[in-house]
RODO-2510 file (C-alpha; in nm, 4 decimals, decimal comma):
residues 430
     n   res          X          Y          Z
     1     x     8,2057    -1,1566     4,2402
     2     x     7,9890    -0,9867     4,0482
     3     x     7,7878    -0,6452     4,1053
     4     x     7,4185    -0,7114     4,2280
     5     x     7,1492    -0,4749     4,1528
     6     x     6,7836    -0,5281     4,2231
     7     x     6,4786    -0,3137     4,3369
     8     x     6,1732    -0,4664     4,5199
     9     x     5,8431    -0,3279     4,6070
    10     x     5,7256    -0,2928     4,9695
    11     x     5,3648    -0,3104     5,0596
    12     x     5,1659    -0,2118     5,3541
    13     x     4,9292    -0,5066     5,4623
    14     x     4,6861    -0,6131     5,2013
    15     x     4,7597    -0,2840     5,0246
    16     x     4,7248    -0,2883     4,6866
    17     x     4,9788    -0,0162     4,5824
    18     x     5,3431    -0,0444     4,6685
    19     x     5,4318     0,2457     4,9724
    20     x     5,7792     0,2323     4,8255
    21     x     6,1128     0,0661     4,6893
    22     x     6,3802    -0,1135     4,8639
    23     x     6,7034    -0,0576     4,6406
    24     x     6,9933    -0,3087     4,6849
    25     x     7,3581    -0,3581     4,5636
    26     x     7,6381    -0,5747     4,6486
    27     x     7,9771    -0,6568     4,5217
    28     x     8,1446    -0,9080     4,6766
    29     x     8,1237    -0,8352     5,0730
    30     x     8,0012    -0,5080     5,0270
    31     x     7,6358    -0,4778     5,0415
    32     x     7,4305    -0,1077     5,0381
    33     x     7,0350    -0,0146     5,0565
    34     x     6,8511     0,2454     5,0233
    35     x     6,4405     0,3026     5,0528
    36     x     6,2295     0,5552     4,8652
    37     x     5,9049     0,6299     4,9015
    38     x     5,6127     0,5921     4,6556
    39     x     5,4281     0,9352     4,5219
    40     x     5,1538     0,7187     4,6014
    41     x     5,2083     0,7009     4,9456
    42     x     5,3712     1,0589     4,9739
    43     x     5,0398     1,1870     4,8394
    44     x     4,8013     0,9185     5,0828
    45     x     4,6311     1,1050     5,3258
    46     x     4,6729     0,8423     5,6048
    47     x     5,0472     0,8237     5,5064
    48     x     5,2930     0,8185     5,8140
    49     x     5,6748     0,7102     5,8482
    50     x     5,7280     0,3346     5,8717
    51     x     6,0358     0,3692     6,0777
    52     x     6,1489     0,6557     6,2941
    53     x     6,4577     0,6831     6,0504
    54     x     6,2507     0,6887     5,7389
    55     x     6,1059     1,0747     5,7035
    56     x     5,7940     1,1236     5,4862
    57     x     5,9877     1,2726     5,2189
    58     x     6,0685     1,2207     4,8317
    59     x     6,3926     1,0342     4,7040
    60     x     6,6117     0,7714     4,8183
    61     x     6,6841     0,7303     5,1797
    62     x     6,9976     0,5757     5,2126
    63     x     7,1328     0,3152     5,4944
    64     x     7,4363     0,1084     5,5457
    65     x     7,4565    -0,1549     5,8272
    66     x     7,7036    -0,1247     6,0930
    67     x     7,9534    -0,4335     6,1591
    68     x     7,7856    -0,5533     6,5020
    69     x     7,5479    -0,9049     6,5495
    70     x     7,2483    -0,6971     6,5162
    71     x     7,3346    -0,4518     6,2375
    72     x     7,1920    -0,4588     5,9204
    73     x     7,2271    -0,3046     5,5397
    74     x     6,8561    -0,2613     5,5621
    75     x     6,6478     0,0316     5,7799
    76     x     6,5236    -0,0889     6,0891
    77     x     6,1698    -0,1761     6,0330
    78     x     6,2864    -0,3684     5,7353
    79     x     6,5134    -0,5890     5,9078
    80     x     6,3166    -0,6358     6,1640
    81     x     6,1384    -0,8749     5,9398
    82     x     6,4959    -1,0548     5,8822
    83     x     6,5698    -1,4136     5,9889
    84     x     6,8257    -1,4444     6,1887
    85     x     7,0504    -1,7324     6,3613
    86     x     6,7539    -2,0247     6,3139
    87     x     6,6414    -1,9221     6,0132
    88     x     6,9431    -1,8104     5,8595
    89     x     7,0886    -2,1497     5,9354
    90     x     6,8047    -2,3079     5,7360
    91     x     6,8320    -2,1107     5,4274
    92     x     7,2041    -2,1878     5,4239
    93     x     7,1375    -2,5754     5,4447
    94     x     6,8910    -2,5207     5,1498
    95     x     7,1331    -2,3149     4,9520
    96     x     7,4596    -2,5758     5,0538
    97     x     7,2274    -2,8585     4,9284
    98     x     7,1367    -2,6787     4,5603
    99     x     7,5068    -2,5885     4,5237
   100     x     7,6370    -2,9877     4,5547
   101     x     7,3287    -3,1199     4,3528
   102     x     7,4490    -2,8606     4,0766
   103     x     7,7729    -2,9489     4,1290
   104     x     7,8453    -2,5203     4,1704
   105     x     8,0828    -2,4521     4,4007
   106     x     8,1448    -2,1499     4,2407
   107     x     7,7904    -2,0177     4,2895
   108     x     7,7452    -1,6981     4,4956
   109     x     7,7127    -1,7107     4,8477
   110     x     7,3685    -1,6161     4,9961
   111     x     7,3303    -1,2013     5,0290
   112     x     7,1539    -1,0155     5,2719
   113     x     6,8287    -0,9378     5,0465
   114     x     6,8787    -1,3245     4,9786
   115     x     6,8023    -1,3746     5,3346
   116     x     6,5090    -1,1112     5,3499
   117     x     6,3153    -1,2508     5,0672
   118     x     6,3683    -1,5897     5,1892
   119     x     6,1060    -1,5153     5,4516
   120     x     5,7504    -1,6597     5,3186
   121     x     5,4867    -1,3628     5,2469
   122     x     5,2263    -1,5456     5,4943
   123     x     5,4131    -1,5687     5,7941
   124     x     5,6744    -1,3020     5,7735
   125     x     5,6608    -1,0621     6,1140
   126     x     5,4739    -0,7437     6,0695
   127     x     5,3024    -0,5656     5,7877
   128     x     5,5712    -0,5109     5,5236
   129     x     5,5086    -0,7532     5,2210
   130     x     5,8254    -0,7367     4,9126
   131     x     5,7299    -0,8229     4,5804
   132     x     5,9891    -0,9073     4,3018
   133     x     6,0912    -0,7713     4,0159
   134     x     5,8489    -1,0193     3,8481
   135     x     5,5572    -0,9517     4,0133
   136     x     5,5484    -1,2114     4,3256
   137     x     5,5364    -1,1850     4,6528
   138     x     5,8123    -1,3415     4,8186
   139     x     5,7159    -1,7209     4,8959
   140     x     5,8816    -2,0324     4,9522
   141     x     5,5462    -2,2548     4,9403
   142     x     5,4121    -2,4443     4,6879
   143     x     5,0752    -2,2294     4,5150
   144     x     4,8363    -2,4859     4,6998
   145     x     4,9818    -2,4524     5,0565
   146     x     4,9499    -2,0835     5,1241
   147     x     4,9501    -2,0961     5,4578
   148     x     5,1317    -2,2374     5,7718
   149     x     5,1382    -2,6006     5,8461
   150     x     4,8955    -2,7112     6,1389
   151     x     4,9485    -2,8428     6,4319
   152     x     4,9071    -3,1827     6,3699
   153     x     5,2880    -3,1522     6,1829
   154     x     5,4508    -3,0403     6,4555
   155     x     5,6167    -3,3959     6,5157
   156     x     5,7858    -3,3901     6,1769
   157     x     5,8600    -3,0100     6,2067
   158     x     6,0591    -3,1293     6,5321
   159     x     6,1931    -3,4211     6,3724
   160     x     6,3143    -3,2032     6,1006
   161     x     6,4682    -2,9270     6,3365
   162     x     6,6846    -3,1599     6,5054
   163     x     6,7865    -3,3159     6,2415
   164     x     6,9279    -2,9745     6,0776
   165     x     7,1184    -2,9418     6,4529
   166     x     7,2946    -3,2768     6,3963
   167     x     7,3845    -3,1650     6,0455
   168     x     7,1539    -3,5120     5,8878
   169     x     6,9038    -3,3129     5,7166
   170     x     6,7605    -3,4841     5,4227
   171     x     6,5806    -3,2662     5,1009
   172     x     6,2673    -3,3269     5,2670
   173     x     6,3696    -3,1471     5,6297
   174     x     6,4406    -2,8431     5,4452
   175     x     6,1047    -2,8423     5,2556
   176     x     5,9339    -2,8868     5,5793
   177     x     6,1238    -2,6115     5,7448
   178     x     6,1731    -2,3399     5,4411
   179     x     5,9327    -2,0664     5,4759
   180     x     5,7868    -2,1916     5,7877
   181     x     6,1041    -2,2196     6,0167
   182     x     6,2398    -1,8821     5,8394
   183     x     5,9813    -1,6283     5,9353
   184     x     6,1007    -1,5683     6,2706
   185     x     6,4290    -1,4582     6,4882
   186     x     6,6046    -1,6029     6,7541
   187     x     6,8613    -1,9159     6,8064
   188     x     6,6048    -2,2294     6,8999
   189     x     6,4408    -2,4167     6,6301
   190     x     6,1123    -2,2583     6,5639
   191     x     5,8349    -2,2421     6,2647
   192     x     5,4971    -2,0926     6,2337
   193     x     5,2530    -2,2765     6,2471
   194     x     4,8230    -2,2782     6,2283
   195     x     4,6616    -2,3409     6,5449
   196     x     4,2825    -2,4036     6,5615
   197     x     4,2060    -2,1615     6,8559
   198     x     4,4591    -1,8853     6,7723
   199     x     4,5360    -1,8968     6,4488
   200     x     4,9134    -1,8038     6,3141
   201     x     5,1098    -1,9019     6,6265
   202     x     5,4873    -1,9345     6,6569
   203     x     5,5675    -2,3174     6,7525
   204     x     5,8774    -2,3500     6,9695
   205     x     6,0840    -2,6510     6,9714
   206     x     6,2843    -2,8670     7,2284
   207     x     6,6239    -2,8376     7,0953
   208     x     6,8556    -3,1960     7,0310
   209     x     7,0830    -3,0416     7,2924
   210     x     6,8408    -2,9456     7,5803
   211     x     6,9144    -3,0535     7,9068
   212     x     6,5727    -2,8852     8,0431
   213     x     6,2011    -2,8295     7,9510
   214     x     6,2904    -2,4892     7,7968
   215     x     5,9271    -2,5167     7,6222
   216     x     5,7502    -2,5298     7,9041
   217     x     5,9809    -2,3066     8,0906
   218     x     5,8830    -2,0386     7,8402
   219     x     5,4909    -2,1031     7,9051
   220     x     5,5196    -2,0920     8,2856
   221     x     5,7300    -1,7411     8,2633
   222     x     5,4282    -1,6216     8,0341
   223     x     5,1323    -1,7439     8,2645
   224     x     5,3259    -1,5601     8,5223
   225     x     5,3403    -1,2774     8,3944
   226     x     4,9708    -1,2388     8,2870
   227     x     4,8749    -1,3429     8,6657
   228     x     5,0894    -1,0341     8,7536
   229     x     4,8813    -0,8266     8,5090
   230     x     5,1061    -0,7708     8,2351
   231     x     5,0427    -0,7241     7,8806
   232     x     5,2292    -1,0534     7,7251
   233     x     5,1474    -1,2991     7,4452
   234     x     4,9563    -1,5532     7,4998
   235     x     5,1093    -1,9518     7,5013
   236     x     5,0150    -2,2611     7,5881
   237     x     5,2110    -2,6095     7,5870
   238     x     5,1072    -2,8287     7,3581
   239     x     5,2197    -3,2526     7,3956
   240     x     5,2742    -3,3772     7,0578
   241     x     5,1743    -3,7479     6,9530
   242     x     5,5209    -3,8505     6,9690
   243     x     5,5694    -3,6327     7,3697
   244     x     5,7130    -3,3241     7,2393
   245     x     5,6386    -3,0251     7,4172
   246     x     5,6157    -2,7205     7,2200
   247     x     5,5216    -2,3936     7,3586
   248     x     5,2575    -2,2749     7,0745
   249     x     5,3163    -1,8891     7,0999
   250     x     4,9932    -1,6399     6,9622
   251     x     5,1333    -1,3952     6,7145
   252     x     5,0411    -1,0514     6,8436
   253     x     5,1596    -0,8979     6,4884
   254     x     4,8066    -1,0192     6,3420
   255     x     4,4399    -0,9310     6,4648
   256     x     4,1803    -1,1604     6,5365
   257     x     4,0592    -1,1516     6,1503
   258     x     4,4488    -1,2421     6,0631
   259     x     4,5352    -0,8474     5,9677
   260     x     4,8553    -0,7543     5,9644
   261     x     5,0377    -0,4861     6,1998
   262     x     5,3243    -0,3039     6,1633
   263     x     5,6173    -0,4034     6,4030
   264     x     5,9005    -0,2425     6,5218
   265     x     6,1645    -0,3680     6,7525
   266     x     6,2630    -0,1371     7,0529
   267     x     6,6123    -0,1338     6,8415
   268     x     6,4410     0,0513     6,5090
   269     x     6,2926     0,2901     6,7662
   270     x     6,5898     0,3831     6,9071
   271     x     6,7368     0,3969     6,5536
   272     x     7,0624     0,1987     6,6807
   273     x     7,2497     0,0146     6,4955
   274     x     7,5696    -0,1280     6,7188
   275     x     7,5759    -0,3872     6,9894
   276     x     7,6824    -0,1210     7,2791
   277     x     7,4907    -0,1309     7,5559
   278     x     7,1454     0,0593     7,5951
   279     x     6,8909     0,0652     7,9071
   280     x     6,5418     0,0725     8,0089
   281     x     6,5345     0,3956     8,0719
   282     x     6,6431     0,4784     7,6854
   283     x     6,3081     0,2923     7,6363
   284     x     6,0969     0,4885     7,8690
   285     x     6,1984     0,7644     7,6667
   286     x     6,1109     0,5844     7,3709
   287     x     5,7480     0,5569     7,5157
   288     x     5,7396     0,8848     7,5928
   289     x     5,8036     1,0518     7,2359
   290     x     5,5859     0,7808     7,0290
   291     x     5,2796     0,6052     7,2510
   292     x     4,9705     0,7841     7,2713
   293     x     4,9222     0,5951     7,6011
   294     x     5,2826     0,6755     7,7254
   295     x     5,1612     0,6436     8,1292
   296     x     5,0089     0,2966     8,0685
   297     x     5,3261     0,1788     7,8531
   298     x     5,5501     0,3488     8,1092
   299     x     5,4595     0,1331     8,3621
   300     x     5,4197    -0,1772     8,1572
   301     x     5,7848    -0,1544     8,0527
   302     x     5,8645    -0,1191     8,4610
   303     x     5,6443    -0,4135     8,5288
   304     x     5,8637    -0,5995     8,2466
   305     x     6,1796    -0,4792     8,3596
   306     x     6,1148    -0,6412     8,7206
   307     x     5,9927    -0,9163     8,5666
   308     x     6,2747    -0,9915     8,4208
   309     x     6,5203    -0,9249     8,6958
   310     x     6,3590    -1,1549     8,8984
   311     x     6,3217    -1,4697     8,6975
   312     x     6,7020    -1,3876     8,5160
   313     x     6,5934    -1,3222     8,2344
   314     x     6,9217    -1,2135     8,1256
   315     x     6,8089    -1,2429     7,7426
   316     x     6,5998    -0,8870     7,7351
   317     x     6,8041    -0,7475     7,4639
   318     x     6,6509    -0,4587     7,2414
   319     x     6,4988    -0,7107     6,9450
   320     x     6,2948    -0,8741     7,2334
   321     x     6,1217    -0,5547     7,2914
   322     x     5,8793    -0,4185     7,0288
   323     x     5,6196    -0,1302     6,9234
   324     x     5,3094    -0,1712     6,7075
   325     x     5,1795     0,1007     6,5112
   326     x     4,8814     0,1860     6,6374
   327     x     4,6794     0,3204     6,3277
   328     x     4,7000     0,6981     6,4518
   329     x     5,0807     0,8298     6,3738
   330     x     5,1615     0,6509     6,7014
   331     x     5,3480     0,3279     6,8408
   332     x     5,2372     0,1664     7,1452
   333     x     5,4131    -0,0751     7,3136
   334     x     5,4016    -0,4634     7,1794
   335     x     5,2502    -0,7858     7,3974
   336     x     5,6147    -0,8968     7,5761
   337     x     5,7392    -1,1908     7,4425
   338     x     6,0629    -1,4251     7,4304
   339     x     6,0417    -1,3925     7,8336
   340     x     6,2600    -1,6822     7,9531
   341     x     6,4126    -1,8110     8,2764
   342     x     6,7775    -1,8603     8,2763
   343     x     6,8828    -2,0496     8,5979
   344     x     7,2253    -2,1527     8,5063
   345     x     7,3442    -1,7512     8,3836
   346     x     7,4905    -1,4880     8,5709
   347     x     7,2518    -1,2371     8,7306
   348     x     7,3460    -0,9462     8,4065
   349     x     7,0584    -0,8139     8,1987
   350     x     7,1703    -0,7600     7,8162
   351     x     6,9785    -0,4174     7,8993
   352     x     7,1124    -0,2108     8,1331
   353     x     6,8591    -0,0638     8,4159
   354     x     7,0284     0,2722     8,3360
   355     x     7,3685     0,4199     8,2622
   356     x     7,4265     0,4536     8,6154
   357     x     7,3263     0,1119     8,7124
   358     x     7,4663    -0,0582     8,4877
   359     x     7,3747    -0,4739     8,4399
   360     x     7,3494    -0,6423     8,7674
   361     x     7,0191    -0,7417     8,8254
   362     x     6,8622    -0,5531     9,0946
   363     x     6,5344    -0,4925     9,1973
   364     x     6,6778    -0,1525     9,4381
   365     x     6,7902    -0,0558     9,0570
   366     x     6,4515    -0,0997     8,9530
   367     x     6,3217     0,1269     9,2382
   368     x     6,5803     0,3905     9,1990
   369     x     6,4443     0,4396     8,8568
   370     x     6,0706     0,4359     8,8590
   371     x     5,9990     0,7971     8,8854
   372     x     6,1189     0,7863     8,5337
   373     x     5,8667     0,5303     8,4423
   374     x     5,5666     0,7313     8,5972
   375     x     5,6118     0,6193     8,9064
   376     x     5,6419     0,8876     9,1230
   377     x     5,7026     0,8007     9,4360
   378     x     5,8040     0,4635     9,6598
   379     x     5,4495     0,3950     9,7265
   380     x     5,3368     0,3712     9,3453
   381     x     5,6264     0,1580     9,2854
   382     x     5,5517    -0,0654     9,5670
   383     x     5,2188    -0,1286     9,4262
   384     x     5,3369    -0,2072     9,1210
   385     x     5,5929    -0,4487     9,2823
   386     x     5,3022    -0,6151     9,4611
   387     x     5,1045    -0,8358     9,2136
   388     x     5,4581    -0,9225     9,0331
   389     x     5,6128    -1,0757     9,3699
   390     x     5,2611    -1,2546     9,4647
   391     x     5,2710    -1,4055     9,1252
   392     x     5,6317    -1,5224     9,1446
   393     x     5,5334    -1,6661     9,4601
   394     x     5,3385    -1,9215     9,3427
   395     x     5,5820    -2,0153     9,0291
   396     x     5,5806    -2,4046     9,1692
   397     x     5,2190    -2,4666     9,1919
   398     x     5,1340    -2,2791     8,8708
   399     x     5,4502    -2,4851     8,7026
   400     x     5,2746    -2,7914     8,8016
   401     x     4,9348    -2,6712     8,6708
   402     x     4,7761    -2,8579     8,3679
   403     x     4,8235    -2,5549     8,1629
   404     x     5,2102    -2,6106     8,1918
   405     x     5,2602    -2,9488     8,3082
   406     x     5,6094    -2,9712     8,4719
   407     x     5,7321    -3,2676     8,6937
   408     x     5,9193    -3,1903     8,9961
   409     x     6,2386    -3,2534     8,8006
   410     x     6,2056    -3,0210     8,5893
   411     x     6,0727    -2,7409     8,8025
   412     x     6,4103    -2,8152     9,0073
   413     x     6,5931    -2,7492     8,6992
   414     x     6,4762    -2,4026     8,7178
   415     x     6,4880    -2,3203     9,0881
   416     x     6,7988    -2,0456     9,0474
   417     x     6,5867    -1,8470     8,8609
   418     x     6,2946    -1,7816     9,0463
   419     x     6,4313    -1,8653     9,4317
   420     x     6,7093    -1,5871     9,5290
   421     x     6,8171    -1,3060     9,7478
   422     x     6,6524    -1,0536     9,4851
   423     x     6,2768    -1,2282     9,5116
   424     x     6,3465    -1,2022     9,9315
   425     x     6,4425    -0,8729     9,8888
   426     x     6,1176    -0,7530     9,6750
   427     x     5,9007    -1,0073     9,9202
   428     x     6,0425    -0,7361    10,1908
   429     x     5,9514    -0,4181    10,0340
   430     x     5,5515    -0,5420     9,9860
***
């Protein structure tokens, strides 16, 4: 295979000067990358390190990813803008169709930079932007469609997504999803969309293989968390003309004017590359080091841990927690997102409570570590627990509400996630 070397300008938000250069090289399966800050950025009075692993120094800073599922050849804050499962699936289908159309079975496979640059600039997560050697910001859209699709196209997006899941997609399906459907992480079908009320949003679609109302259940979880006083992404259920239920989630990495906010996953903030076990108490340490509102963020993180335990959200890995740059060389905890109940999965968290407690989803474990989150005694922890328990005790009522619209049958499918011994234990504490 041939050697490929490229240099990509990196911009921050709507800035007109690059803050650095991303260098990428590959020779077959071996890939390497480095990042070098520009002189402009190093000399700027408001400059800051865009990643804890990328110090404000001259010269290239190299990175070679590990071999785990979540590893990347790029530094963390850059890899946080990459697609994973679903987005890569769409890109690979597009690439395969192009190869077949050109009868080019010897064409190079997509490399990691191809995936990174295959994400559309308009909807890329966070504030980083990438400009290629020809001076073009990465875009997969036609020049006259410089925005995510409107809500009215949801049924077409769902049709195209499910066609890909069934291996039945057409060129039109790929065109609908490319860019829109590659922006965000996760395995389930989704797309960036423009909502009349909220602007740029994520539309999460029913999967072709769903046996439960996954989209409604995610909105239910967000509504319950908000009722408990937690800081979570705004979400709503949208029923399409064809009767599909879509979870529409407002993007929190954009402000009300649409300006971008720099985003870093908890994986990036911890500077880890592997898939080894990590803990909520490690995230507490990150908050103490970087947050200007550490007391508030620590309590919020503890509440999210407890909430995840009580709804059996066992997909709480490091990429499902994040931080936003606050503009003052600090990082604040982002709103909670990707909070989903899993009624059919074992009660074991991806993110352990602590090294001592392991993965088992137990409220008592959360109570044990509460002092590490600023809740200095049992009374303080209990006070933080009360609104969560009261909210979850109303899960059926909220699920039936007009905002969520779950039927009794749909609620019954999620009973095991909300009604169990741990909620009884927590109720006994308050």
